[in-house]
C-alpha positions, 0 to 999 in steps of 0.5 A: 500500500505504501508504494502508491504513496512513494513520492511522499515518503522519506528516502529511507522508507522508499528504499525499504519499499523498493527492497521489499518488492525486489526481494519478493519478486526474486523469491517468486522467480526462484520458486517458479523456476524450481517448479518449472525445473521439477515439472510441477509448473507448466510455464513457457514464459520467463520466471522473472516475468511471471513473478513480476505479473504475480506481484503486480496482480497481488498488489492490485487485488489488495488495493481493489479489495480494500477499496470495497465497502465490504473489504472483499476478502473473497474477491481477493481470494478468487483473484489469487487462486486464479493467478496461481491456477494459471501456473499449472 
């Protein structure tokens, strides 16, 4: 959520947010690569690209869920489950 307000944050907080996303994208990419190698994931695209897409999907889904009056956890869950199913 802080990423949407990054221009108004201190340099220290900006760096922490950038590090958070870099670390999570790297972890996702490495996990996807492992799944590709062991055959548990059926992907044809670069693990780095898929990791970036997943992270963007999750962040966007969180923003949208929070903007709904009912804090729609079920909608967020549907989006996440759909994104994960696309890897198989």
